[in-house]
MIDOPA-441941 format. One record per residue: residue number from 0; residue in three letters; z, x, y of N, C-alpha, C, O in turn. Coordinates in steps of 0.05 Angstrom, whole numbers. Example, Ala and Ser with C-alpha at 12.3 -4.5 7.8 and 13.67 -1.06 7.14 Angstrom:
2
<r 0; ALA; <156; 264; -114>; <156; 246; -90>; <156; 264; -66>; <169; 285; -66>> <r 1; SER; <142; 257; -45>; <143; 273; -21>; <157; 258; 1>; <161; 268; 23>> 
//
This chain:
234
<r 0; MET; <1244; -1289; 991>; <1232; -1266; 978>; <1255; -1248; 968>; <1274; -1242; 983>> <r 1; LYS; <1253; -1239; 943>; <1277; -1221; 935>; <1277; -1195; 947>; <1257; -1187; 958>> <r 2; PRO; <1300; -1181; 947>; <1299; -1154; 958>; <1279; -1135; 945>; <1272; -1138; 922>> <r 3; ILE; <1269; -1115; 962>; <1250; -1096; 955>; <1261; -1078; 930>; <1283; -1067; 932>> <r 4; ASP; <1246; -1076; 910>; <1255; -1060; 886>; <1248; -1030; 892>; <1225; -1022; 896>> <r 5; HIS; <1268; -1013; 893>; <1263; -986; 897>; <1266; -969; 873>; <1264; -945; 874>> <r 6; THR; <1270; -983; 848>; <1273; -967; 825>; <1249; -966; 807>; <1246; -949; 790>> <r 7; ASN; <1230; -985; 812>; <1204; -987; 798>; <1183; -980; 817>; <1186; -985; 841>> <r 8; ARG; <1159; -969; 806>; <1134; -963; 821>; <1110; -980; 811>; <1108; -982; 787>> <r 9; ALA; <1094; -991; 826>; <1073; -1007; 817>; <1048; -1000; 819>; <1043; -988; 840>> <r 10; LEU; <1029; -1004; 802>; <1000; -1001; 804>; <987; -1026; 803>; <992; -1041; 784>> <r 11; VAL; <971; -1034; 821>; <955; -1059; 825>; <928; -1056; 817>; <915; -1038; 828>> <r 12; LEU; <918; -1071; 799>; <887; -1073; 794>; <875; -1085; 816>; <879; -1109; 819>> <r 13; PHE; <860; -1072; 832>; <850; -1082; 859>; <821; -1080; 860>; <810; -1058; 862>> <r 14; SER; <808; -1103; 860>; <779; -1105; 860>; <769; -1109; 890>; <747; -1102; 898>> <r 15; GLY; <786; -1118; 906>; <778; -1128; 934>; <770; -1159; 935>; <759; -1169; 954>> <r 16; GLY; <776; -1172; 915>; <773; -1201; 912>; <796; -1219; 917>; <818; -1207; 920>> <r 17; GLN; <796; -1243; 920>; <819; -1261; 929>; <842; -1255; 914>; <862; -1250; 926>> <r 18; ASP; <842; -1256; 885>; <865; -1254; 869>; <879; -1226; 870>; <904; -1225; 873>> <r 19; SER; <864; -1205; 869>; <872; -1180; 868>; <885; -1171; 896>; <904; -1156; 897>> <r 20; THR; <873; -1183; 919>; <884; -1178; 943>; <911; -1192; 948>; <928; -1180; 961>> <r 21; THR; <914; -1217; 940>; <938; -1232; 938>; <958; -1218; 922>; <982; -1217; 930>> <r 22; CYS; <951; -1206; 899>; <970; -1191; 883>; <980; -1165; 895>; <1002; -1156; 891>> <r 23; LEU; <961; -1154; 910>; <968; -1129; 923>; <988; -1135; 946>; <1007; -1120; 950>> <r 24; ALA; <985; -1157; 961>; <1004; -1166; 981>; <1032; -1170; 967>; <1053; -1160; 976>> <r 25; TRP; <1031; -1183; 947>; <1052; -1193; 931>; <1068; -1168; 922>; <1093; -1168; 926>> <r 26; ALA; <1055; -1147; 911>; <1067; -1122; 902>; <1081; -1108; 928>; <1103; -1098; 926>> <r 27; LEU; <1067; -1109; 951>; <1079; -1095; 971>; <1104; -1108; 983>; <1121; -1096; 997>> <r 28; SER; <1105; -1134; 977>; <1129; -1147; 987>; <1154; -1148; 963>; <1174; -1161; 966>> <r 29; HIS; <1149; -1135; 942>; <1166; -1133; 920>; <1176; -1104; 914>; <1199; -1100; 906>> <r 30; PHE; <1159; -1084; 918>; <1166; -1056; 908>; <1162; -1037; 931>; <1146; -1043; 949>> <r 31; SER; <1176; -1016; 931>; <1177; -996; 954>; <1153; -975; 952>; <1146; -962; 972>> <r 32; HIS; <1141; -973; 927>; <1117; -956; 924>; <1096; -970; 909>; <1102; -981; 887>> <r 33; VAL; <1072; -972; 919>; <1050; -988; 908>; <1025; -967; 909>; <1019; -954; 929>> <r 34; GLU; <1011; -966; 886>; <986; -954; 887>; <965; -974; 874>; <971; -993; 859>> <r 35; THR; <940; -968; 881>; <917; -987; 872>; <900; -970; 854>; <898; -946; 855>> <r 36; ILE; <886; -987; 837>; <864; -976; 819>; <840; -996; 819>; <842; -1020; 819>> <r 37; GLY; <817; -983; 819>; <794; -1001; 817>; <774; -987; 798>; <777; -964; 791>> <r 38; PHE; <754; -1003; 790>; <736; -996; 769>; <706; -1001; 775>; <699; -1023; 783>> <r 39; HIS; <691; -982; 770>; <663; -985; 771>; <653; -989; 742>; <656; -970; 725>> <r 40; TYR; <644; -1010; 735>; <635; -1015; 707>; <605; -1026; 706>; <597; -1038; 686>> <r 41; GLY; <591; -1021; 727>; <565; -1031; 726>; <560; -1059; 737>; <540; -1071; 732>> <r 42; GLN; <580; -1069; 750>; <580; -1096; 758>; <556; -1102; 779>; <548; -1084; 794>> <r 43; ARG; <545; -1128; 777>; <521; -1135; 795>; <531; -1133; 824>; <519; -1120; 840>> <r 44; HIS; <555; -1146; 829>; <564; -1145; 858>; <579; -1117; 865>; <602; -1118; 872>> <r 45; ALA; <566; -1095; 863>; <578; -1069; 870>; <586; -1067; 896>; <602; -1050; 903>> <r 46; ILE; <576; -1085; 914>; <586; -1085; 941>; <615; -1086; 944>; <625; -1076; 965>> <r 47; GLU; <631; -1098; 922>; <661; -1098; 923>; <671; -1070; 927>; <691; -1066; 941>> <r 48; LEU; <656; -1049; 913>; <667; -1024; 918>; <666; -1011; 944>; <683; -994; 950>> <r 49; GLU; <647; -1019; 960>; <645; -1012; 987>; <668; -1024; 1004>; <679; -1012; 1022>> <r 50; MET; <672; -1049; 996>; <692; -1065; 1012>; <721; -1057; 1007>; <737; -1060; 1025>> <r 51; ARG; <727; -1048; 983>; <754; -1044; 977>; <769; -1024; 998>; <791; -1030; 1006>> <r 52; PRO; <758; -1002; 1004>; <771; -984; 1025>; <778; -1001; 1052>; <800; -998; 1063>> <r 53; GLN; <759; -1017; 1061>; <762; -1030; 1085>; <785; -1050; 1084>; <799; -1053; 1103>> <r 54; ILE; <788; -1064; 1062>; <807; -1082; 1057>; <837; -1068; 1055>; <857; -1079; 1063>> <r 55; LEU; <835; -1045; 1043>; <861; -1030; 1041>; <871; -1021; 1067>; <895; -1022; 1074>> <r 56; GLN; <852; -1011; 1082>; <857; -1002; 1111>; <870; -1025; 1126>; <891; -1022; 1139>> <r 57; LYS; <857; -1050; 1123>; <870; -1073; 1139>; <896; -1081; 1125>; <914; -1091; 1139>> <r 58; ILE; <900; -1079; 1100>; <928; -1086; 1088>; <948; -1067; 1101>; <970; -1074; 1109>> <r 59; ARG; <939; -1040; 1103>; <959; -1022; 1114>; <964; -1028; 1146>; <985; -1020; 1157>> <r 60; GLY; <947; -1041; 1158>; <953; -1048; 1187>; <971; -1072; 1189>; <981; -1078; 1211>> <r 61; ILE; <977; -1085; 1168>; <992; -1111; 1173>; <1021; -1106; 1181>; <1032; -1121; 1197>> <r 62; SER; <1034; -1086; 1172>; <1060; -1079; 1177>; <1066; -1049; 1174>; <1052; -1036; 1159>> <r 63; PRO; <1084; -1037; 1187>; <1093; -1009; 1185>; <1104; -1006; 1154>; <1100; -986; 1141>> <r 64; GLN; <1117; -1027; 1145>; <1131; -1027; 1119>; <1109; -1022; 1098>; <1109; -1002; 1083>> <r 65; TRP; <1089; -1041; 1100>; <1066; -1041; 1080>; <1052; -1013; 1085>; <1045; -1001; 1065>> <r 66; GLN; <1047; -1004; 1106>; <1033; -978; 1109>; <1051; -956; 1096>; <1039; -938; 1084>> <r 67; ALA; <1077; -955; 1096>; <1095; -936; 1085>; <1094; -941; 1054>; <1095; -922; 1039>> <r 68; ARG; <1092; -963; 1044>; <1094; -969; 1015>; <1068; -964; 999>; <1068; -956; 975>> <r 69; LEU; <1047; -968; 1013>; <1020; -967; 1001>; <1012; -936; 997>; <1008; -921; 1016>> <r 70; GLY; <1011; -927; 972>; <1002; -901; 966>; <973; -897; 961>; <956; -908; 974>> <r 71; GLU; <968; -880; 941>; <939; -870; 936>; <923; -894; 919>; <933; -910; 904>> <r 72; ASP; <898; -892; 926>; <880; -912; 913>; <864; -894; 894>; <859; -871; 901>> <r 73; HIS; <857; -905; 870>; <845; -890; 848>; <820; -907; 839>; <823; -931; 835>> <r 74; MET; <796; -896; 837>; <770; -906; 830>; <764; -894; 801>; <764; -870; 798>> <r 75; ILE; <759; -912; 781>; <756; -902; 754>; <727; -912; 746>; <720; -935; 749>> <r 76; ASP; <711; -894; 735>; <687; -902; 723>; <687; -911; 697>; <691; -895; 679>> <r 77; LEU; <682; -938; 691>; <682; -948; 666>; <655; -961; 657>; <652; -982; 644>> <r 78; GLY; <636; -944; 665>; <607; -953; 661>; <602; -961; 631>; <583; -975; 626>> <r 79; VAL; <618; -953; 613>; <614; -957; 588>; <615; -986; 579>; <605; -995; 559>> <r 80; ILE; <630; -1002; 597>; <631; -1032; 595>; <603; -1045; 596>; <597; -1063; 581>> <r 81; SER; <588; -1036; 614>; <562; -1049; 618>; <542; -1039; 594>; <521; -1051; 591>> <r 82; GLN; <549; -1019; 580>; <531; -1009; 559>; <538; -1023; 533>; <522; -1023; 514>> <r 83; LEU; <562; -1036; 531>; <571; -1051; 506>; <563; -1079; 504>; <561; -1090; 483>> <r 84; SER; <559; -1090; 528>; <549; -1120; 525>; <531; -1127; 549>; <533; -1114; 570>> <r 85; GLN; <516; -1147; 546>; <500; -1159; 569>; <511; -1185; 578>; <513; -1204; 562>> <r 86; THR; <520; -1186; 603>; <533; -1210; 613>; <522; -1212; 642>; <512; -1193; 653>> <r 87; ALA; <526; -1236; 653>; <517; -1245; 679>; <531; -1229; 701>; <522; -1228; 724>> <r 88; MET; <555; -1215; 693>; <566; -1199; 712>; <555; -1170; 714>; <561; -1156; 733>> <r 89; THR; <540; -1163; 694>; <530; -1135; 694>; <499; -1134; 692>; <486; -1113; 694>> <r 90; GLU; <488; -1160; 689>; <458; -1158; 686>; <448; -1180; 707>; <465; -1197; 716>> <r 91; ASP; <422; -1180; 714>; <409; -1200; 733>; <399; -1222; 716>; <375; -1225; 712>> <r 92; ILE; <416; -1238; 706>; <409; -1260; 692>; <425; -1287; 701>; <447; -1285; 713>> <r 93; ALA; <415; -1310; 695>; <428; -1334; 704>; <454; -1341; 691>; <457; -1339; 666>> <r 94; ILE; <473; -1351; 706>; <499; -1359; 698>; <496; -1384; 681>; <486; -1404; 690>> <r 95; GLN; <506; -1382; 656>; <505; -1406; 637>; <526; -1406; 618>; <538; -1385; 613>> <r 96; MET; <531; -1429; 606>; <549; -1429; 583>; <537; -1420; 554>; <514; -1425; 546>> <r 97; GLN; <556; -1406; 540>; <544; -1394; 514>; <553; -1415; 490>; <569; -1433; 493>> <r 98; ALA; <541; -1408; 468>; <549; -1424; 444>; <577; -1425; 436>; <587; -1443; 423>> <r 99; ASN; <591; -1401; 445>; <621; -1399; 439>; <639; -1416; 456>; <663; -1417; 452>> <r 100; GLY; <626; -1429; 478>; <640; -1443; 495>; <652; -1431; 521>; <665; -1443; 537>> <r 101; LEU; <645; -1402; 522>; <650; -1389; 546>; <628; -1384; 562>; <605; -1382; 552>> <r 102; PRO; <630; -1382; 589>; <608; -1372; 607>; <597; -1344; 602>; <612; -1328; 591>> <r 103; ASN; <574; -1339; 608>; <564; -1312; 603>; <573; -1295; 626>; <563; -1273; 628>> <r 104; THR; <590; -1304; 643>; <607; -1285; 662>; <627; -1270; 649>; <635; -1250; 659>> <r 105; PHE; <636; -1279; 625>; <657; -1265; 609>; <648; -1238; 601>; <627; -1236; 588>> <r 106; VAL; <660; -1217; 608>; <655; -1190; 598>; <677; -1183; 578>; <700; -1179; 584>> <r 107; PRO; <668; -1182; 554>; <685; -1180; 532>; <702; -1152; 532>; <690; -1130; 531>> <r 108; GLY; <729; -1154; 533>; <746; -1133; 532>; <750; -1118; 561>; <764; -1098; 565>> <r 109; ARG; <737; -1131; 580>; <740; -1119; 607>; <768; -1115; 618>; <776; -1093; 625>> <r 110; ASN; <783; -1137; 618>; <811; -1138; 626>; <830; -1123; 609>; <849; -1111; 619>> <r 111; LEU; <823; -1123; 581>; <840; -1105; 566>; <835; -1075; 571>; <854; -1059; 572>> <r 112; MET; <811; -1069; 576>; <806; -1037; 580>; <818; -1032; 609>; <829; -1010; 614>> <r 113; PHE; <815; -1052; 629>; <825; -1046; 655>; <858; -1041; 653>; <869; -1022; 664>> <r 114; MET; <869; -1058; 639>; <899; -1052; 636>; <907; -1025; 623>; <923; -1010; 633>> <r 115; LEU; <893; -1022; 601>; <897; -998; 586>; <894; -973; 599>; <909; -954; 596>> <r 116; THR; <871; -974; 617>; <864; -951; 632>; <887; -947; 656>; <896; -926; 663>> <r 117; ALA; <894; -971; 666>; <914; -969; 687>; <942; -959; 675>; <957; -944; 687>> <r 118; ALA; <947; -968; 650>; <972; -958; 636>; <971; -927; 632>; <992; -913; 635>> <r 119; THR; <948; -917; 626>; <944; -888; 623>; <949; -874; 649>; <965; -855; 650>> <r 120; LEU; <936; -884; 671>; <941; -870; 696>; <969; -874; 707>; <979; -857; 721>> <r 121; GLY; <980; -897; 701>; <1009; -900; 707>; <1028; -882; 696>; <1047; -872; 708>> <r 122; TYR; <1022; -878; 669>; <1040; -858; 654>; <1039; -829; 667>; <1058; -814; 667>> <r 123; ARG; <1014; -822; 680>; <1012; -795; 691>; <1027; -795; 718>; <1038; -775; 726>> <r 124; ARG; <1027; -818; 732>; <1036; -818; 758>; <1064; -831; 760>; <1074; -835; 783>> <r 125; ASN; <1077; -837; 740>; <1101; -850; 739>; <1105; -877; 752>; <1124; -883; 766>> <r 126; LEU; <1083; -893; 745>; <1082; -922; 757>; <1085; -940; 732>; <1068; -943; 714>> <r 127; ASN; <1109; -952; 732>; <1117; -967; 706>; <1113; -995; 709>; <1121; -1009; 691>> <r 128; VAL; <1100; -1006; 729>; <1096; -1036; 732>; <1064; -1039; 739>; <1055; -1029; 760>> <r 129; LEU; <1049; -1052; 721>; <1024; -1058; 725>; <1017; -1087; 734>; <1023; -1106; 719>> <r 130; VAL; <1007; -1091; 756>; <1003; -1117; 768>; <972; -1125; 769>; <955; -1112; 780>> <r 131; GLY; <969; -1151; 755>; <939; -1158; 752>; <937; -1189; 761>; <956; -1205; 761>> <r 132; GLY; <913; -1195; 768>; <909; -1224; 778>; <901; -1240; 756>; <886; -1259; 762>> <r 133; MET; <906; -1237; 731>; <899; -1256; 707>; <910; -1283; 715>; <930; -1285; 729>> <r 134; CYS; <897; -1303; 706>; <909; -1331; 713>; <901; -1348; 688>; <879; -1344; 678>> <r 135; GLU; <916; -1366; 677>; <912; -1383; 656>; <910; -1413; 666>; <906; -1432; 650>> <r 136; THR; <913; -1417; 693>; <912; -1446; 703>; <887; -1451; 713>; <875; -1470; 702>> <r 137; ASP; <875; -1437; 732>; <848; -1440; 744>; <832; -1418; 733>; <832; -1398; 748>> <r 138; PHE; <819; -1417; 711>; <802; -1397; 699>; <779; -1408; 686>; <777; -1432; 683>> <r 139; SER; <762; -1391; 677>; <737; -1400; 663>; <740; -1399; 631>; <720; -1401; 616>> <r 140; GLY; <763; -1396; 622>; <768; -1395; 593>; <768; -1369; 581>; <768; -1366; 557>> <r 141; TYR; <767; -1346; 599>; <766; -1318; 590>; <793; -1314; 574>; <815; -1318; 583>> <r 142; PRO; <788; -1304; 547>; <811; -1299; 531>; <829; -1277; 540>; <853; -1277; 535>> <r 143; ASP; <815; -1258; 554>; <834; -1232; 565>; <846; -1239; 590>; <857; -1221; 602>> <r 144; CYS; <847; -1264; 600>; <861; -1272; 621>; <886; -1290; 615>; <900; -1300; 633>> <r 145; ARG; <891; -1293; 588>; <910; -1312; 579>; <939; -1297; 577>; <940; -1273; 574>> <r 146; ASP; <960; -1310; 580>; <986; -1300; 581>; <993; -1285; 554>; <1005; -1264; 552>> <r 147; ASP; <984; -1301; 532>; <989; -1286; 505>; <974; -1260; 504>; <985; -1242; 493>> <r 148; SER; <951; -1257; 515>; <936; -1233; 514>; <951; -1207; 527>; <952; -1184; 519>> <r 149; MET; <962; -1218; 551>; <978; -1196; 569>; <1005; -1191; 556>; <1015; -1169; 560>> <r 150; LYS; <1017; -1208; 544>; <1042; -1203; 529>; <1038; -1183; 507>; <1052; -1163; 504>> <r 151; ALA; <1017; -1188; 492>; <1008; -1172; 469>; <1002; -1144; 477>; <1012; -1124; 466>> <r 152; LEU; <985; -1144; 498>; <979; -1116; 507>; <1002; -1100; 519>; <1001; -1075; 519>> <r 153; GLN; <1022; -1115; 529>; <1045; -1103; 541>; <1060; -1087; 519>; <1068; -1064; 522>> <r 154; VAL; <1063; -1105; 493>; <1076; -1093; 472>; <1059; -1068; 462>; <1071; -1047; 458>> <r 155; ALA; <1034; -1070; 458>; <1015; -1049; 449>; <1016; -1023; 465>; <1017; -1001; 453>> <r 156; ILE; <1016; -1026; 495>; <1020; -1003; 512>; <1046; -991; 508>; <1048; -967; 503>> <r 157; ASN; <1066; -1006; 509>; <1094; -994; 506>; <1098; -979; 477>; <1110; -958; 476>> <r 158; LEU; <1087; -990; 458>; <1088; -978; 430>; <1071; -954; 432>; <1081; -933; 423>> <r 159; GLY; <1047; -952; 441>; <1028; -931; 440>; <1035; -909; 460>; <1028; -885; 455>> <r 160; LEU; <1047; -914; 480>; <1054; -893; 500>; <1084; -888; 501>; <1092; -871; 516>> <r 161; ASP; <1102; -902; 484>; <1129; -897; 483>; <1139; -901; 511>; <1153; -883; 521>> <r 162; THR; <1134; -922; 525>; <1144; -927; 554>; <1157; -953; 553>; <1158; -966; 532>> <r 163; ARG; <1168; -960; 579>; <1178; -986; 584>; <1162; -999; 606>; <1173; -1010; 625>> <r 164; THR; <1136; -997; 604>; <1115; -1009; 626>; <1117; -1040; 626>; <1119; -1052; 604>> <r 165; ARG; <1117; -1051; 649>; <1118; -1078; 650>; <1093; -1090; 664>; <1085; -1082; 686>> <r 166; LEU; <1082; -1109; 651>; <1055; -1121; 661>; <1065; -1149; 679>; <1076; -1168; 669>> <r 167; GLU; <1058; -1146; 705>; <1064; -1170; 720>; <1039; -1183; 728>; <1020; -1170; 735>> <r 168; THR; <1038; -1212; 726>; <1014; -1228; 733>; <1022; -1251; 748>; <1024; -1274; 739>> <r 169; PRO; <1028; -1245; 775>; <1039; -1266; 793>; <1023; -1292; 792>; <1035; -1313; 796>> <r 170; LEU; <996; -1292; 787>; <983; -1315; 791>; <981; -1331; 764>; <969; -1353; 765>> <r 171; MET; <991; -1323; 743>; <986; -1333; 717>; <988; -1363; 713>; <972; -1376; 699>> <r 172; TRP; <1009; -1375; 727>; <1015; -1402; 723>; <1012; -1421; 749>; <1023; -1443; 752>> <r 173; ILE; <996; -1409; 768>; <991; -1424; 791>; <961; -1432; 795>; <945; -1417; 784>> <r 174; ASP; <952; -1452; 808>; <925; -1457; 811>; <915; -1445; 835>; <930; -1431; 850>> <r 175; LYS; <887; -1449; 841>; <877; -1436; 867>; <888; -1446; 890>; <891; -1429; 908>> <r 176; ALA; <897; -1472; 894>; <908; -1479; 918>; <937; -1467; 921>; <946; -1464; 944>> <r 177; GLU; <951; -1461; 901>; <978; -1448; 902>; <971; -1417; 908>; <987; -1404; 921>> <r 178; THR; <952; -1408; 899>; <944; -1380; 905>; <938; -1375; 936>; <946; -1355; 948>> <r 179; TRP; <922; -1396; 948>; <920; -1395; 977>; <948; -1397; 989>; <953; -1383; 1008>> <r 180; ALA; <965; -1413; 979>; <992; -1417; 990>; <1007; -1390; 990>; <1020; -1383; 1010>> <r 181; LEU; <1005; -1378; 969>; <1020; -1352; 966>; <1008; -1335; 984>; <1025; -1320; 995>> <r 182; ALA; <982; -1331; 991>; <971; -1313; 1006>; <979; -1319; 1037>; <983; -1301; 1053>> <r 183; ASP; <980; -1346; 1043>; <991; -1354; 1070>; <1021; -1346; 1072>; <1029; -1337; 1093>> <r 184; GLU; <1036; -1348; 1053>; <1065; -1342; 1054>; <1069; -1311; 1057>; <1089; -1302; 1069>> <r 185; LEU; <1050; -1296; 1048>; <1051; -1266; 1050>; <1036; -1257; 1073>; <1033; -1232; 1077>> <r 186; GLY; <1023; -1276; 1089>; <1010; -1267; 1115>; <984; -1255; 1114>; <974; -1242; 1132>> <r 187; VAL; <970; -1260; 1090>; <944; -1250; 1088>; <922; -1269; 1082>; <900; -1261; 1073>> <r 188; LEU; <927; -1296; 1089>; <908; -1316; 1084>; <881; -1309; 1097>; <860; -1308; 1084>> <r 189; ASP; <883; -1304; 1126>; <857; -1299; 1140>; <840; -1275; 1128>; <816; -1274; 1125>> <r 190; LEU; <857; -1255; 1124>; <844; -1232; 1112>; <830; -1237; 1087>; <807; -1227; 1084>> <r 191; ILE; <844; -1252; 1068>; <832; -1259; 1044>; <807; -1277; 1047>; <785; -1273; 1036>> <r 192; ARG; <812; -1296; 1065>; <790; -1316; 1068>; <762; -1303; 1081>; <740; -1311; 1074>> <r 193; HIS; <766; -1283; 1098>; <742; -1274; 1111>; <732; -1246; 1102>; <709; -1238; 1108>> <r 194; GLU; <749; -1232; 1086>; <742; -1203; 1080>; <738; -1199; 1054>; <723; -1181; 1047>> <r 195; THR; <750; -1215; 1034>; <748; -1210; 1006>; <723; -1221; 993>; <708; -1237; 1005>> <r 196; LEU; <718; -1211; 969>; <693; -1221; 953>; <702; -1231; 928>; <716; -1218; 912>> <r 197; THR; <694; -1256; 924>; <698; -1269; 900>; <671; -1278; 887>; <668; -1282; 862>> <r 198; CYS; <653; -1281; 904>; <627; -1291; 894>; <613; -1276; 875>; <612; -1252; 878>> <r 199; TYR; <602; -1288; 852>; <587; -1274; 831>; <561; -1266; 843>; <548; -1249; 831>> <r 200; ASN; <552; -1274; 866>; <527; -1265; 876>; <531; -1245; 899>; <511; -1238; 912>> <r 201; GLY; <555; -1234; 903>; <561; -1213; 918>; <562; -1218; 952>; <558; -1200; 968>> <r 202; VAL; <567; -1244; 956>; <570; -1253; 984>; <599; -1255; 992>; <615; -1270; 981>> <r 203; GLN; <605; -1237; 1014>; <632; -1236; 1022>; <641; -1260; 1036>; <625; -1275; 1046>> <r 204; GLY; <670; -1264; 1039>; <680; -1285; 1050>; <677; -1313; 1035>; <684; -1316; 1012>> <r 205; ASP; <666; -1333; 1050>; <665; -1359; 1035>; <645; -1357; 1013>; <646; -1375; 996>> <r 206; GLY; <626; -1338; 1010>; <609; -1335; 989>; <584; -1351; 989>; <578; -1363; 1010>> <r 207; CYS; <570; -1352; 969>; <544; -1366; 965>; <548; -1395; 966>; <529; -1409; 975>> <r 208; GLY; <573; -1406; 958>; <578; -1434; 956>; <567; -1448; 932>; <571; -1472; 929>> <r 209; HIS; <554; -1433; 914>; <542; -1448; 891>; <554; -1437; 863>; <557; -1453; 844>> <r 210; CYS; <559; -1412; 862>; <568; -1400; 837>; <594; -1412; 830>; <609; -1423; 846>> <r 211; PRO; <601; -1411; 802>; <630; -1424; 796>; <654; -1409; 811>; <675; -1422; 816>> <r 212; ALA; <651; -1385; 817>; <676; -1372; 828>; <677; -1383; 859>; <699; -1387; 870>> <r 213; CYS; <657; -1387; 871>; <655; -1397; 898>; <665; -1424; 900>; <678; -1432; 919>> <r 214; LYS; <658; -1441; 880>; <664; -1470; 879>; <695; -1472; 877>; <709; -1486; 893>> <r 215; LEU; <706; -1455; 856>; <734; -1455; 852>; <753; -1449; 875>; <774; -1460; 880>> <r 216; ARG; <740; -1427; 890>; <757; -1415; 911>; <755; -1437; 935>; <776; -1442; 948>> <r 217; ARG; <735; -1447; 940>; <732; -1466; 962>; <746; -1491; 957>; <757; -1502; 976>> <r 218; GLU; <747; -1503; 932>; <762; -1527; 927>; <790; -1522; 928>; <805; -1541; 935>> <r 219; GLY; <802; -1497; 920>; <830; -1491; 923>; <836; -1489; 951>; <857; -1498; 958>> <r 220; LEU; <820; -1476; 970>; <825; -1474; 998>; <826; -1502; 1010>; <845; -1508; 1024>> <r 221; GLU; <807; -1518; 1006>; <807; -1543; 1017>; <832; -1559; 1008>; <842; -1574; 1024>> <r 222; LYS; <842; -1558; 983>; <864; -1572; 973>; <888; -1563; 987>; <904; -1579; 995>> <r 223; TYR; <892; -1536; 989>; <912; -1524; 1003>; <916; -1531; 1033>; <939; -1538; 1041>> <r 224; LEU; <895; -1530; 1048>; <893; -1538; 1075>; <900; -1567; 1080>; <912; -1575; 1100>> <r 225; GLU; <893; -1581; 1062>; <898; -1613; 1063>; <930; -1614; 1060>; <943; -1627; 1077>> <r 226; ILE; <942; -1601; 1040>; <971; -1602; 1034>; <986; -1590; 1059>; <1006; -1601; 1069>> <r 227; LYS; <976; -1571; 1068>; <990; -1556; 1093>; <988; -1575; 1118>; <1007; -1577; 1134>> <r 228; ALA; <964; -1587; 1120>; <963; -1607; 1144>; <982; -1630; 1142>; <995; -1639; 1161>> <r 229; GLU; <984; -1641; 1116>; <1004; -1664; 1114>; <1031; -1655; 1116>; <1048; -1671; 1125>> <r 230; ARG; <1037; -1632; 1110>; <1064; -1622; 1113>; <1070; -1619; 1141>; <1093; -1625; 1149>> <r 231; GLU; <1051; -1609; 1157>; <1056; -1604; 1187>; <1059; -1630; 1201>; <1072; -1631; 1222>> <r 232; LYS; <1049; -1651; 1192>; <1050; -1678; 1204>; <1077; -1689; 1204>; <1085; -1704; 1221>> <r 233; ARG; <1092; -1682; 1183>; <1119; -1693; 1179>; <1140; -1683; 1196>; <1164; -1691; 1194>> 
//
């Protein structure tokens, strides 16, 4: 692990799910000051908003260093997102593929709006590194999770705000098994496994076991545990 960065301050997009919690632990291992931002956008699994403070409290308890580095949490109302489009993430409808090849869990513009809102808050609070759990390796084809989208957004943010803001996506090029490995390396695997919410149906921990998010999470965990067991035999 590289030395702690005392010159830059990070803002983590934190939902209370597997990816964002891994990214929070990653940020706390890299930066001396870290804040978090969450969004209420009319999501079906609004239980995540209740779980976020509990997970943050447990993250603080992992070490005195993380307790000292973890600053304020910010909750932003972006209910306009649910007013702009009907998706399986914001409406009580079945998850299915659409004619454009994307699942109807895709919320158009969500991650773009999240990052832009985070950049605006970061501008005010002198937080020049934005950390998000976007991933192009194990994902559902969401265009706003792609590396090209994040790079273009970074350029737009810096031009529009006249800043040197940096967008960090630690999970961009790793699969779910490697994400579990990173969580284990950071010492938060058990916390993420039992306390976080990934399930589209709002079931904490291992989830419902049936939705696409739960299947991807479970398959990644099983693969990582197999790899870890083999390594420990040697």
